[in-house]
N, CA, C and O atoms as a GROMACS GRO file, in nm:
protein
  604
    1MET      N    1  17.021 -10.623 -16.876
    1MET     CA    2  17.018 -10.478 -16.882
    1MET      C    3  17.149 -10.424 -16.935
    1MET      O    4  17.180 -10.305 -16.920
    2THR      N    5  17.226 -10.511 -16.997
    2THR     CA    6  17.348 -10.467 -17.061
    2THR      C    7  17.312 -10.377 -17.178
    2THR      O    8  17.382 -10.279 -17.205
    3GLU      N    9  17.206 -10.407 -17.245
    3GLU     CA   10  17.155 -10.327 -17.357
    3GLU      C   11  17.029 -10.256 -17.308
    3GLU      O   12  16.986 -10.274 -17.194
    4LEU      N   13  16.970 -10.177 -17.395
    4LEU     CA   14  16.844 -10.113 -17.360
    4LEU      C   15  16.727 -10.207 -17.383
    4LEU      O   16  16.616 -10.179 -17.337
    5TYR      N   17  16.749 -10.319 -17.454
    5TYR     CA   18  16.645 -10.416 -17.485
    5TYR      C   19  16.525 -10.346 -17.547
    5TYR      O   20  16.541 -10.246 -17.618
    6GLU      N   21  16.406 -10.396 -17.522
    6GLU     CA   22  16.287 -10.334 -17.579
    6GLU      C   23  16.242 -10.213 -17.498
    6GLU      O   24  16.160 -10.134 -17.544
    7TYR      N   25  16.295 -10.200 -17.377
    7TYR     CA   26  16.257 -10.090 -17.289
    7TYR      C   27  16.341  -9.968 -17.323
    7TYR      O   28  16.445  -9.945 -17.261
    8THR      N   29  16.297  -9.891 -17.421
    8THR     CA   30  16.378  -9.780 -17.470
    8THR      C   31  16.342  -9.647 -17.406
    8THR      O   32  16.409  -9.547 -17.430
    9ARG      N   33  16.237  -9.643 -17.326
    9ARG     CA   34  16.198  -9.518 -17.262
    9ARG      C   35  16.260  -9.508 -17.123
    9ARG      O   36  16.218  -9.576 -17.030
   10LEU      N   37  16.358  -9.422 -17.112
   10LEU     CA   38  16.420  -9.397 -16.982
   10LEU      C   39  16.351  -9.279 -16.917
   10LEU      O   40  16.308  -9.187 -16.987
   11PRO      N   41  16.340  -9.279 -16.784
   11PRO     CA   42  16.276  -9.166 -16.717
   11PRO      C   43  16.357  -9.038 -16.735
   11PRO      O   44  16.477  -9.043 -16.763
   12PRO      N   45  16.293  -8.923 -16.719
   12PRO     CA   46  16.363  -8.796 -16.740
   12PRO      C   47  16.469  -8.765 -16.636
   12PRO      O   48  16.560  -8.687 -16.662
   13ARG      N   49  16.458  -8.825 -16.518
   13ARG     CA   50  16.558  -8.805 -16.411
   13ARG      C   51  16.631  -8.936 -16.387
   13ARG      O   52  16.570  -9.040 -16.364
   14LEU      N   53  16.764  -8.928 -16.392
   14LEU     CA   54  16.846  -9.047 -16.375
   14LEU      C   55  16.963  -9.016 -16.282
   14LEU      O   56  17.009  -8.902 -16.273
   15ALA      N   57  17.010  -9.120 -16.215
   15ALA     CA   58  17.132  -9.107 -16.134
   15ALA      C   59  17.250  -9.143 -16.225
   15ALA      O   60  17.256  -9.253 -16.279
   16VAL      N   61  17.342  -9.048 -16.242
   16VAL     CA   62  17.458  -9.069 -16.329
   16VAL      C   63  17.585  -9.043 -16.249
   16VAL      O   64  17.582  -8.986 -16.140
   17THR      N   65  17.696  -9.086 -16.305
   17THR     CA   66  17.825  -9.063 -16.242
   17THR      C   67  17.877  -8.926 -16.283
   17THR      O   68  17.883  -8.894 -16.402
   18CYS      N   69  17.915  -8.845 -16.187
   18CYS     CA   70  17.968  -8.712 -16.215
   18CYS      C   71  18.101  -8.726 -16.288
   18CYS      O   72  18.190  -8.799 -16.243
   19PRO      N   73  18.116  -8.657 -16.403
   19PRO     CA   74  18.242  -8.666 -16.477
   19PRO      C   75  18.358  -8.593 -16.407
   19PRO      O   76  18.474  -8.612 -16.444
   20VAL      N   77  18.327  -8.511 -16.308
   20VAL     CA   78  18.431  -8.436 -16.238
   20VAL      C   79  18.480  -8.510 -16.115
   20VAL      O   80  18.601  -8.529 -16.098
   21CYS      N   81  18.387  -8.551 -16.027
   21CYS     CA   82  18.429  -8.611 -15.900
   21CYS      C   83  18.395  -8.760 -15.885
   21CYS      O   84  18.444  -8.824 -15.792
   22GLY      N   85  18.313  -8.814 -15.974
   22GLY     CA   86  18.278  -8.956 -15.968
   22GLY      C   87  18.166  -8.990 -15.873
   22GLY      O   88  18.129  -9.106 -15.860
   23ALA      N   89  18.110  -8.889 -15.806
   23ALA     CA   90  17.999  -8.913 -15.713
   23ALA      C   91  17.868  -8.926 -15.790
   23ALA      O   92  17.864  -8.911 -15.912
   24GLU      N   93  17.762  -8.955 -15.717
   24GLU     CA   94  17.629  -8.963 -15.778
   24GLU      C   95  17.581  -8.823 -15.815
   24GLU      O   96  17.573  -8.734 -15.730
   25ALA      N   97  17.548  -8.805 -15.942
   25ALA     CA   98  17.496  -8.678 -15.990
   25ALA      C   99  17.355  -8.701 -16.044
   25ALA      O  100  17.313  -8.815 -16.062
   26ARG      N  101  17.285  -8.594 -16.070
   26ARG     CA  102  17.149  -8.603 -16.125
   26ARG      C  103  17.149  -8.556 -16.269
   26ARG      O  104  17.210  -8.455 -16.303
   27PHE      N  105  17.080  -8.632 -16.354
   27PHE     CA  106  17.062  -8.594 -16.494
   27PHE      C  107  16.915  -8.568 -16.516
   27PHE      O  108  16.830  -8.645 -16.471
   28LEU      N  109  16.883  -8.459 -16.585
   28LEU     CA  110  16.745  -8.427 -16.622
   28LEU      C  111  16.741  -8.406 -16.772
   28LEU      O  112  16.819  -8.328 -16.827
   29SER      N  113  16.650  -8.477 -16.839
   29SER     CA  114  16.643  -8.467 -16.984
   29SER      C  115  16.607  -8.325 -17.028
   29SER      O  116  16.545  -8.249 -16.954
   30ARG      N  117  16.646  -8.293 -17.148
   30ARG     CA  118  16.629  -8.158 -17.204
   30ARG      C  119  16.485  -8.109 -17.195
   30ARG      O  120  16.460  -7.994 -17.160
   31ALA      N  121  16.391  -8.196 -17.228
   31ALA     CA  122  16.250  -8.155 -17.228
   31ALA      C  123  16.179  -8.196 -17.101
   31ALA      O  124  16.060  -8.168 -17.084
   32GLY      N  125  16.249  -8.263 -17.010
   32GLY     CA  126  16.186  -8.309 -16.887
   32GLY      C  127  16.091  -8.425 -16.911
   32GLY      O  128  16.005  -8.453 -16.828
   33THR      N  129  16.107  -8.493 -17.025
   33THR     CA  130  16.022  -8.607 -17.058
   33THR      C  131  16.108  -8.732 -17.076
   33THR      O  132  16.231  -8.725 -17.071
   34PHE      N  133  16.042  -8.844 -17.097
   34PHE     CA  134  16.114  -8.970 -17.114
   34PHE      C  135  16.216  -8.960 -17.226
   34PHE      O  136  16.197  -8.888 -17.324
   35LEU      N  137  16.325  -9.035 -17.210
   35LEU     CA  138  16.434  -9.036 -17.308
   35LEU      C  139  16.422  -9.156 -17.400
   35LEU      O  140  16.367  -9.258 -17.358
   36PRO      N  141  16.471  -9.151 -17.522
   36PRO     CA  142  16.521  -9.029 -17.586
   36PRO      C  143  16.405  -8.938 -17.624
   36PRO      O  144  16.292  -8.983 -17.644
   37VAL      N  145  16.435  -8.810 -17.636
   37VAL     CA  146  16.335  -8.709 -17.670
   37VAL      C  147  16.342  -8.683 -17.821
   37VAL      O  148  16.450  -8.665 -17.876
   38ARG      N  149  16.227  -8.682 -17.886
   38ARG     CA  150  16.223  -8.650 -18.028
   38ARG      C  151  16.206  -8.499 -18.040
   38ARG      O  152  16.107  -8.442 -17.992
   39LEU      N  153  16.303  -8.434 -18.104
   39LEU     CA  154  16.304  -8.288 -18.111
   39LEU      C  155  16.243  -8.241 -18.242
   39LEU      O  156  16.309  -8.241 -18.346
   40ALA      N  157  16.119  -8.200 -18.237
   40ALA     CA  158  16.047  -8.158 -18.357
   40ALA      C  159  16.110  -8.034 -18.420
   40ALA      O  160  16.100  -8.015 -18.542
   41ALA      N  161  16.173  -7.951 -18.341
   41ALA     CA  162  16.233  -7.828 -18.394
   41ALA      C  163  16.357  -7.855 -18.477
   41ALA      O  164  16.400  -7.768 -18.553
   42ASP      N  165  16.415  -7.973 -18.465
   42ASP     CA  166  16.540  -8.005 -18.534
   42ASP      C  167  16.521  -8.111 -18.641
   42ASP      O  168  16.597  -8.208 -18.646
   43VAL      N  169  16.422  -8.095 -18.726
   43VAL     CA  170  16.391  -8.194 -18.829
   43VAL      C  171  16.506  -8.206 -18.928
   43VAL      O  172  16.561  -8.105 -18.973
   44ASP      N  173  16.542  -8.332 -18.963
   44ASP     CA  174  16.652  -8.353 -19.057
   44ASP      C  175  16.601  -8.346 -19.202
   44ASP      O  176  16.484  -8.318 -19.225
   45ALA      N  177  16.689  -8.370 -19.298
   45ALA     CA  178  16.656  -8.360 -19.441
   45ALA      C  179  16.545  -8.456 -19.482
   45ALA      O  180  16.472  -8.428 -19.578
   46ASP      N  181  16.532  -8.568 -19.413
   46ASP     CA  182  16.427  -8.666 -19.445
   46ASP      C  183  16.295  -8.634 -19.376
   46ASP      O  184  16.199  -8.710 -19.388
   47GLY      N  185  16.290  -8.523 -19.304
   47GLY     CA  186  16.168  -8.483 -19.236
   47GLY      C  187  16.146  -8.553 -19.102
   47GLY      O  188  16.037  -8.546 -19.046
   48ARG      N  189  16.248  -8.621 -19.052
   48ARG     CA  190  16.237  -8.688 -18.923
   48ARG      C  191  16.305  -8.606 -18.815
   48ARG      O  192  16.410  -8.545 -18.838
   49ALA      N  193  16.246  -8.604 -18.700
   49ALA     CA  194  16.308  -8.536 -18.587
   49ALA      C  195  16.408  -8.631 -18.523
   49ALA      O  196  16.376  -8.747 -18.499
   50PRO      N  197  16.529  -8.585 -18.496
   50PRO     CA  198  16.630  -8.672 -18.435
   50PRO      C  199  16.598  -8.702 -18.289
   50PRO      O  200  16.521  -8.631 -18.224
   51LEU      N  201  16.658  -8.808 -18.240
   51LEU     CA  202  16.643  -8.842 -18.099
   51LEU      C  203  16.750  -8.766 -18.020
   51LEU      O  204  16.865  -8.759 -18.062
   52SER      N  205  16.711  -8.712 -17.908
   52SER     CA  206  16.804  -8.636 -17.827
   52SER      C  207  16.824  -8.703 -17.692
   52SER      O  208  16.728  -8.745 -17.627
   53TRP      N  209  16.948  -8.714 -17.651
   53TRP     CA  210  16.986  -8.764 -17.520
   53TRP      C  211  17.044  -8.650 -17.438
   53TRP      O  212  17.114  -8.674 -17.339
   54ASP      N  213  17.015  -8.526 -17.477
   54ASP     CA  214  17.071  -8.409 -17.410
   54ASP      C  215  16.991  -8.372 -17.285
   54ASP      O  216  16.872  -8.399 -17.275
   55GLY      N  217  17.061  -8.311 -17.193
   55GLY     CA  218  16.997  -8.264 -17.071
   55GLY      C  219  17.096  -8.188 -16.986
   55GLY      O  220  17.198  -8.140 -17.036
   56THR      N  221  17.066  -8.179 -16.858
   56THR     CA  222  17.156  -8.110 -16.766
   56THR      C  223  17.200  -8.207 -16.657
   56THR      O  224  17.124  -8.294 -16.614
   57LEU      N  225  17.322  -8.190 -16.615
   57LEU     CA  226  17.380  -8.272 -16.509
   57LEU      C  227  17.410  -8.179 -16.393
   57LEU      O  228  17.468  -8.072 -16.412
   58SER      N  229  17.373  -8.221 -16.273
   58SER     CA  230  17.409  -8.144 -16.154
   58SER      C  231  17.459  -8.241 -16.048
   58SER      O  232  17.401  -8.347 -16.024
   59CYS      N  233  17.568  -8.202 -15.985
   59CYS     CA  234  17.632  -8.287 -15.885
   59CYS      C  235  17.637  -8.212 -15.751
   59CYS      O  236  17.718  -8.120 -15.736
   60PRO      N  237  17.553  -8.251 -15.655
   60PRO     CA  238  17.557  -8.184 -15.525
   60PRO      C  239  17.692  -8.192 -15.453
   60PRO      O  240  17.734  -8.092 -15.394
   61PRO      N  241  17.763  -8.306 -15.455
   61PRO     CA  242  17.891  -8.310 -15.381
   61PRO      C  243  17.996  -8.211 -15.430
   61PRO      O  244  18.065  -8.149 -15.348
   62CYS      N  245  18.011  -8.194 -15.563
   62CYS     CA  246  18.118  -8.104 -15.610
   62CYS      C  247  18.063  -7.972 -15.666
   62CYS      O  248  18.140  -7.881 -15.696
   63GLY      N  249  17.932  -7.963 -15.682
   63GLY     CA  250  17.871  -7.838 -15.726
   63GLY      C  251  17.868  -7.816 -15.876
   63GLY      O  252  17.822  -7.711 -15.921
   64VAL      N  253  17.916  -7.911 -15.956
   64VAL     CA  254  17.914  -7.893 -16.101
   64VAL      C  255  17.769  -7.896 -16.152
   64VAL      O  256  17.686  -7.973 -16.105
   65SER      N  257  17.743  -7.811 -16.249
   65SER     CA  258  17.614  -7.806 -16.317
   65SER      C  259  17.643  -7.770 -16.461
   65SER      O  260  17.697  -7.663 -16.489
   66CYS      N  261  17.605  -7.860 -16.554
   66CYS     CA  262  17.641  -7.836 -16.693
   66CYS      C  263  17.549  -7.911 -16.788
   66CYS      O  264  17.475  -8.001 -16.747
   67ALA      N  265  17.556  -7.872 -16.915
   67ALA     CA  266  17.485  -7.946 -17.019
   67ALA      C  267  17.554  -8.081 -17.033
   67ALA      O  268  17.675  -8.092 -17.016
   68HIS      N  269  17.476  -8.184 -17.065
   68HIS     CA  270  17.534  -8.318 -17.073
   68HIS      C  271  17.458  -8.400 -17.177
   68HIS      O  272  17.335  -8.397 -17.181
   69ARG      N  273  17.531  -8.472 -17.259
   69ARG     CA  274  17.471  -8.569 -17.352
   69ARG      C  275  17.484  -8.706 -17.288
   69ARG      O  276  17.594  -8.756 -17.267
   70LEU      N  277  17.371  -8.766 -17.257
   70LEU     CA  278  17.368  -8.893 -17.186
   70LEU      C  279  17.420  -9.006 -17.273
   70LEU      O  280  17.382  -9.019 -17.390
   71ASN      N  281  17.506  -9.087 -17.215
   71ASN     CA  282  17.556  -9.208 -17.279
   71ASN      C  283  17.514  -9.324 -17.189
   71ASN      O  284  17.589  -9.369 -17.102
   72TRP      N  285  17.393  -9.371 -17.211
   72TRP     CA  286  17.335  -9.475 -17.124
   72TRP      C  287  17.359  -9.611 -17.182
   72TRP      O  288  17.339  -9.629 -17.303
   73PRO      N  289  17.400  -9.708 -17.106
   73PRO     CA  290  17.413  -9.714 -16.960
   73PRO      C  291  17.553  -9.682 -16.906
   73PRO      O  292  17.577  -9.696 -16.787
   74ALA      N  293  17.644  -9.640 -16.994
   74ALA     CA  294  17.780  -9.610 -16.947
   74ALA      C  295  17.782  -9.502 -16.839
   74ALA      O  296  17.867  -9.506 -16.750
   75ASP      N  297  17.690  -9.405 -16.845
   75ASP     CA  298  17.686  -9.296 -16.746
   75ASP      C  299  17.616  -9.336 -16.616
   75ASP      O  300  17.624  -9.262 -16.517
   76ALA      N  301  17.548  -9.448 -16.614
   76ALA     CA  302  17.469  -9.487 -16.497
   76ALA      C  303  17.556  -9.496 -16.372
   76ALA      O  304  17.661  -9.560 -16.373
   77PHE      N  305  17.514  -9.431 -16.266
   77PHE     CA  306  17.585  -9.442 -16.138
   77PHE      C  307  17.559  -9.578 -16.075
   77PHE      O  308  17.650  -9.641 -16.021
   78TYR      N  309  17.435  -9.624 -16.084
   78TYR     CA  310  17.398  -9.753 -16.027
   78TYR      C  311  17.412  -9.859 -16.135
   78TYR      O  312  17.317  -9.892 -16.206
   79ARG      N  313  17.533  -9.913 -16.144
   79ARG     CA  314  17.562 -10.019 -16.240
   79ARG      C  315  17.666 -10.112 -16.180
   79ARG      O  316  17.758 -10.069 -16.109
   80VAL      N  317  17.650 -10.238 -16.209
   80VAL     CA  318  17.748 -10.336 -16.165
   80VAL      C  319  17.781 -10.426 -16.283
   80VAL      O  320  17.698 -10.452 -16.369
   81GLU      N  321  17.903 -10.472 -16.285
   81GLU     CA  322  17.947 -10.562 -16.392
   81GLU      C  323  17.966 -10.701 -16.334
   81GLU      O  324  18.011 -10.719 -16.221
   82HIS      N  325  17.929 -10.799 -16.415
   82HIS     CA  326  17.948 -10.938 -16.377
   82HIS      C  327  17.975 -11.019 -16.502
   82HIS      O  328  17.890 -11.031 -16.590
   83ARG      N  329  18.095 -11.076 -16.508
   83ARG     CA  330  18.135 -11.159 -16.622
   83ARG      C  331  18.114 -11.091 -16.756
   83ARG      O  332  18.062 -11.151 -16.850
   84GLY      N  333  18.153 -10.964 -16.763
   84GLY     CA  334  18.148 -10.889 -16.887
   84GLY      C  335  18.012 -10.828 -16.921
   84GLY      O  336  18.000 -10.760 -17.023
   85ALA      N  337  17.912 -10.852 -16.840
   85ALA     CA  338  17.780 -10.793 -16.863
   85ALA      C  339  17.754 -10.684 -16.759
   85ALA      O  340  17.810 -10.687 -16.649
   86VAL      N  341  17.670 -10.589 -16.795
   86VAL     CA  342  17.642 -10.475 -16.707
   86VAL      C  343  17.495 -10.478 -16.666
   86VAL      O  344  17.406 -10.490 -16.750
   87LEU      N  345  17.472 -10.465 -16.537
   87LEU     CA  346  17.337 -10.453 -16.482
   87LEU      C  347  17.325 -10.310 -16.431
   87LEU      O  348  17.406 -10.267 -16.348
   88TRP      N  349  17.226 -10.237 -16.480
   88TRP     CA  350  17.214 -10.096 -16.444
   88TRP      C  351  17.077 -10.065 -16.387
   88TRP      O  352  16.981 -10.141 -16.405
   89ALA      N  353  17.069  -9.952 -16.319
   89ALA     CA  354  16.943  -9.905 -16.262
   89ALA      C  355  16.933  -9.755 -16.281
   89ALA      O  356  17.035  -9.685 -16.285
   90HIS      N  357  16.811  -9.705 -16.293
   90HIS     CA  358  16.787  -9.561 -16.312
   90HIS      C  359  16.829  -9.481 -16.190
   90HIS      O  360  16.880  -9.370 -16.202
   91ASP      N  361  16.806  -9.540 -16.073
   91ASP     CA  362  16.832  -9.467 -15.948
   91ASP      C  363  16.852  -9.566 -15.834
   91ASP      O  364  16.846  -9.687 -15.853
   92ARG      N  365  16.875  -9.513 -15.716
   92ARG     CA  366  16.900  -9.594 -15.597
   92ARG      C  367  16.782  -9.687 -15.567
   92ARG      O  368  16.803  -9.805 -15.535
   93ALA      N  369  16.660  -9.636 -15.576
   93ALA     CA  370  16.542  -9.717 -15.544
   93ALA      C  371  16.529  -9.836 -15.638
   93ALA      O  372  16.493  -9.946 -15.596
   94MET      N  373  16.558  -9.815 -15.765
   94MET     CA  374  16.550  -9.925 -15.861
   94MET      C  375  16.658 -10.030 -15.831
   94MET      O  376  16.631 -10.149 -15.839
   95MET      N  377  16.779  -9.985 -15.796
   95MET     CA  378  16.886 -10.080 -15.765
   95MET      C  379  16.850 -10.159 -15.639
   95MET      O  380  16.879 -10.278 -15.630
   96ALA      N  381  16.788 -10.093 -15.541
   96ALA     CA  382  16.745 -10.164 -15.419
   96ALA      C  383  16.638 -10.268 -15.454
   96ALA      O  384  16.639 -10.377 -15.397
   97ASP      N  385  16.547 -10.236 -15.545
   97ASP     CA  386  16.446 -10.333 -15.590
   97ASP      C  387  16.512 -10.452 -15.659
   97ASP      O  388  16.472 -10.567 -15.639
   98ILE      N  389  16.613 -10.425 -15.741
   98ILE     CA  390  16.684 -10.533 -15.809
   98ILE      C  391  16.750 -10.624 -15.706
   98ILE      O  392  16.746 -10.746 -15.719
   99LEU      N  393  16.810 -10.564 -15.604
   99LEU     CA  394  16.874 -10.643 -15.499
   99LEU      C  395  16.772 -10.732 -15.428
   99LEU      O  396  16.796 -10.851 -15.407
  100ARG      N  397  16.657 -10.675 -15.391
  100ARG     CA  398  16.552 -10.754 -15.325
  100ARG      C  399  16.506 -10.869 -15.415
  100ARG      O  400  16.483 -10.981 -15.369
  101TYR      N  401  16.494 -10.840 -15.544
  101TYR     CA  402  16.451 -10.940 -15.641
  101TYR      C  403  16.554 -11.053 -15.652
  101TYR      O  404  16.516 -11.170 -15.652
  102LEU      N  405  16.681 -11.019 -15.660
  102LEU     CA  406  16.786 -11.121 -15.670
  102LEU      C  407  16.791 -11.209 -15.545
  102LEU      O  408  16.807 -11.330 -15.554
  103GLU      N  409  16.778 -11.146 -15.430
  103GLU     CA  410  16.790 -11.219 -15.304
  103GLU      C  411  16.664 -11.297 -15.267
  103GLU      O  412  16.666 -11.377 -15.173
  104ALA      N  413  16.556 -11.275 -15.338
  104ALA     CA  414  16.428 -11.339 -15.304
  104ALA      C  415  16.425 -11.488 -15.333
  104ALA      O  416  16.345 -11.561 -15.276
  105GLY      N  417  16.512 -11.534 -15.422
  105GLY     CA  418  16.515 -11.676 -15.454
  105GLY      C  419  16.380 -11.726 -15.504
  105GLY      O  420  16.330 -11.679 -15.606
  106ALA      N  421  16.321 -11.822 -15.431
  106ALA     CA  422  16.194 -11.881 -15.472
  106ALA      C  423  16.078 -11.782 -15.465
  106ALA      O  424  15.974 -11.804 -15.526
  107ARG      N  425  16.095 -11.674 -15.390
  107ARG     CA  426  15.988 -11.573 -15.376
  107ARG      C  427  15.998 -11.463 -15.483
  107ARG      O  428  15.929 -11.362 -15.474
  108ARG      N  429  16.083 -11.483 -15.582
  108ARG     CA  430  16.105 -11.380 -15.684
  108ARG      C  431  15.976 -11.331 -15.749
  108ARG      O  432  15.958 -11.211 -15.770
  109ASP      N  433  15.888 -11.423 -15.780
  109ASP     CA  434  15.763 -11.386 -15.845
  109ASP      C  435  15.683 -11.288 -15.760
  109ASP      O  436  15.631 -11.189 -15.812
  110ALA      N  437  15.674 -11.314 -15.632
  110ALA     CA  438  15.599 -11.227 -15.542
  110ALA      C  439  15.664 -11.090 -15.532
  110ALA      O  440  15.595 -10.988 -15.532
  111VAL      N  441  15.796 -11.087 -15.524
  111VAL     CA  442  15.869 -10.959 -15.516
  111VAL      C  443  15.846 -10.879 -15.644
  111VAL      O  444  15.819 -10.759 -15.639
  112ARG      N  445  15.857 -10.945 -15.758
  112ARG     CA  446  15.838 -10.877 -15.887
  112ARG      C  447  15.698 -10.819 -15.897
  112ARG      O  448  15.681 -10.704 -15.937
  113LYS      N  449  15.598 -10.897 -15.862
  113LYS     CA  450  15.458 -10.852 -15.874
  113LYS      C  451  15.426 -10.738 -15.779
  113LYS      O  452  15.337 -10.657 -15.808
  114SER      N  453  15.496 -10.729 -15.668
  114SER     CA  454  15.467 -10.623 -15.571
  114SER      C  455  15.548 -10.496 -15.597
  114SER      O  456  15.529 -10.395 -15.529
  115SER      N  457  15.637 -10.500 -15.695
  115SER     CA  458  15.724 -10.385 -15.722
  115SER      C  459  15.663 -10.289 -15.824
  115SER      O  460  15.595 -10.330 -15.918
  116ASP      N  461  15.689 -10.160 -15.802
  116ASP     CA  462  15.650 -10.058 -15.900
  116ASP      C  463  15.733 -10.070 -16.027
  116ASP      O  464  15.696 -10.017 -16.132
  117ARG      N  465  15.843 -10.140 -16.018
  117ARG     CA  466  15.935 -10.155 -16.131
  117ARG      C  467  15.924 -10.294 -16.194
  117ARG      O  468  16.023 -10.352 -16.238
  118PHE      N  469  15.804 -10.346 -16.198
  118PHE     CA  470  15.776 -10.479 -16.253
  118PHE      C  471  15.841 -10.497 -16.390
  118PHE      O  472  15.907 -10.598 -16.414
  119VAL      N  473  15.824 -10.400 -16.479
  119VAL     CA  474  15.878 -10.410 -16.615
  119VAL      C  475  16.030 -10.420 -16.612
  119VAL      O  476  16.088 -10.499 -16.687
  120ASN      N  477  16.095 -10.343 -16.529
  120ASN     CA  478  16.241 -10.346 -16.521
  120ASN      C  479  16.291 -10.479 -16.467
  120ASN      O  480  16.391 -10.532 -16.516
  121LEU      N  481  16.224 -10.534 -16.369
  121LEU     CA  482  16.268 -10.660 -16.310
  121LEU      C  483  16.253 -10.775 -16.410
  121LEU      O  484  16.335 -10.867 -16.412
  122VAL      N  485  16.151 -10.770 -16.491
  122VAL     CA  486  16.130 -10.873 -16.594
  122VAL      C  487  16.243 -10.871 -16.696
  122VAL      O  488  16.276 -10.975 -16.754
  123LEU      N  489  16.304 -10.756 -16.718
  123LEU     CA  490  16.407 -10.741 -16.821
  123LEU      C  491  16.549 -10.771 -16.774
  123LEU      O  492  16.644 -10.761 -16.852
  124ILE      N  493  16.565 -10.808 -16.648
  124ILE     CA  494  16.700 -10.842 -16.601
  124ILE      C  495  16.747 -10.966 -16.676
  124ILE      O  496  16.679 -11.069 -16.675
  125PRO      N  497  16.862 -10.957 -16.742
  125PRO     CA  498  16.912 -11.072 -16.818
  125PRO      C  499  16.935 -11.194 -16.728
  125PRO      O  500  16.979 -11.181 -16.614
  126SER      N  501  16.906 -11.310 -16.780
  126SER     CA  502  16.914 -11.434 -16.701
  126SER      C  503  17.052 -11.462 -16.642
  126SER      O  504  17.057 -11.522 -16.534
  127PRO      N  505  17.165 -11.423 -16.705
  127PRO     CA  506  17.294 -11.451 -16.640
  127PRO      C  507  17.309 -11.390 -16.500
  127PRO      O  508  17.387 -11.440 -16.419
  128PHE      N  509  17.236 -11.284 -16.472
  128PHE     CA  510  17.241 -11.221 -16.340
  128PHE      C  511  17.153 -11.295 -16.239
  128PHE      O  512  17.167 -11.276 -16.119
  129LEU      N  513  17.063 -11.378 -16.288
  129LEU     CA  514  16.963 -11.442 -16.203
  129LEU      C  515  16.999 -11.585 -16.164
  129LEU      O  516  16.927 -11.647 -16.086
  130THR      N  517  17.106 -11.638 -16.216
  130THR     CA  518  17.143 -11.775 -16.185
  130THR      C  519  17.185 -11.786 -16.038
  130THR      O  520  17.229 -11.689 -15.978
  131ALA      N  521  17.172 -11.905 -15.984
  131ALA     CA  522  17.211 -11.928 -15.844
  131ALA      C  523  17.359 -11.898 -15.824
  131ALA      O  524  17.399 -11.847 -15.718
  132LYS      N  525  17.440 -11.929 -15.924
  132LYS     CA  526  17.584 -11.906 -15.915
  132LYS      C  527  17.618 -11.756 -15.913
  132LYS      O  528  17.714 -11.715 -15.848
  133ALA      N  529  17.541 -11.676 -15.984
  133ALA     CA  530  17.567 -11.532 -15.993
  133ALA      C  531  17.506 -11.454 -15.877
  133ALA      O  532  17.550 -11.343 -15.848
  134ARG      N  533  17.406 -11.511 -15.812
  134ARG     CA  534  17.329 -11.437 -15.711
  134ARG      C  535  17.416 -11.371 -15.605
  134ARG      O  536  17.405 -11.250 -15.582
  135ASP      N  537  17.503 -11.446 -15.540
  135ASP     CA  538  17.584 -11.389 -15.430
  135ASP      C  539  17.683 -11.284 -15.478
  135ASP      O  540  17.688 -11.176 -15.420
  136PRO      N  541  17.762 -11.311 -15.584
  136PRO     CA  542  17.857 -11.206 -15.625
  136PRO      C  543  17.788 -11.079 -15.677
  136PRO      O  544  17.835 -10.968 -15.652
  137VAL      N  545  17.677 -11.096 -15.748
  137VAL     CA  546  17.605 -10.977 -15.799
  137VAL      C  547  17.543 -10.900 -15.683
  137VAL      O  548  17.550 -10.777 -15.679
  138ALA      N  549  17.482 -10.971 -15.589
  138ALA     CA  550  17.421 -10.905 -15.472
  138ALA      C  551  17.527 -10.830 -15.391
  138ALA      O  552  17.502 -10.721 -15.342
  139ARG      N  553  17.645 -10.890 -15.377
  139ARG     CA  554  17.756 -10.825 -15.304
  139ARG      C  555  17.797 -10.694 -15.374
  139ARG      O  556  17.819 -10.592 -15.308
  140LYS      N  557  17.806 -10.699 -15.506
  140LYS     CA  558  17.843 -10.579 -15.583
  140LYS      C  559  17.735 -10.471 -15.572
  140LYS      O  560  17.766 -10.352 -15.562
  141ILE      N  561  17.610 -10.513 -15.574
  141ILE     CA  562  17.500 -10.415 -15.561
  141ILE      C  563  17.503 -10.352 -15.422
  141ILE      O  564  17.490 -10.230 -15.410
  142ARG      N  565  17.519 -10.432 -15.318
  142ARG     CA  566  17.526 -10.376 -15.182
  142ARG      C  567  17.643 -10.278 -15.170
  142ARG      O  568  17.630 -10.174 -15.104
  143ALA      N  569  17.756 -10.309 -15.231
  143ALA     CA  570  17.872 -10.219 -15.228
  143ALA      C  571  17.838 -10.087 -15.298
  143ALA      O  572  17.873  -9.981 -15.248
  144ARG      N  573  17.772 -10.094 -15.410
  144ARG     CA  574  17.735  -9.972 -15.484
  144ARG      C  575  17.636  -9.890 -15.403
  144ARG      O  576  17.648  -9.768 -15.395
  145LEU      N  577  17.538  -9.956 -15.343
  145LEU     CA  578  17.439  -9.885 -15.262
  145LEU      C  579  17.503  -9.821 -15.139
  145LEU      O  580  17.457  -9.717 -15.093
  146SER      N  581  17.607  -9.881 -15.087
  146SER     CA  582  17.672  -9.826 -14.967
  146SER      C  583  17.760  -9.703 -15.000
  146SER      O  584  17.796  -9.627 -14.909
  147THR      N  585  17.793  -9.683 -15.128
  147THR     CA  586  17.877  -9.568 -15.165
  147THR      C  587  17.798  -9.439 -15.172
  147THR      O  588  17.856  -9.330 -15.177
  148SER      N  589  17.666  -9.451 -15.172
  148SER     CA  590  17.588  -9.327 -15.177
  148SER      C  591  17.475  -9.338 -15.076
  148SER      O  592  17.392  -9.428 -15.086
  149PRO      N  593  17.472  -9.249 -14.978
  149PRO     CA  594  17.367  -9.254 -14.876
  149PRO      C  595  17.231  -9.222 -14.936
  149PRO      O  596  17.222  -9.145 -15.032
  150PRO      N  597  17.124  -9.279 -14.881
  150PRO     CA  598  16.990  -9.247 -14.932
  150PRO      C  599  16.959  -9.099 -14.916
  150PRO      O  600  17.004  -9.033 -14.822
  151ARG      N  601  16.881  -9.048 -15.011
  151ARG     CA  602  16.844  -8.904 -15.005
  151ARG      C  603  16.708  -8.889 -14.948
  151ARG      O  604  16.660  -8.776 -14.934
   0.00000   0.00000   0.00000
């Protein structure tokens, strides 16, 4: 999940890092639809509508609310790094699913099949799934989940 891979449709609501206070903020896409949004009103010279990553950011802890151009996955609040690669999640629930999947070991298949985020779990890059990476990555995910209480 260091890259967007083939899964290029991000949900319209994402957990992002507040640029002011660093807490978990909410991002909502400009059109309220999956990202990136194709803006028909802004057709370029070739007759193609550009892709838009624009939306609004609101941060309950510090009260900031502003227009924001999403830089995904750099803006992701739920992201962990391991050996130069980044594992990201759309929101807290997705990161919790990733944690359950990593910790499942031999039961990974059952966890994946029972998850609403089946597609996302399939796309986790293999370096995060190795036995050697499991404990340090799970520790980092638990630390990230502990920094923001469930809503």
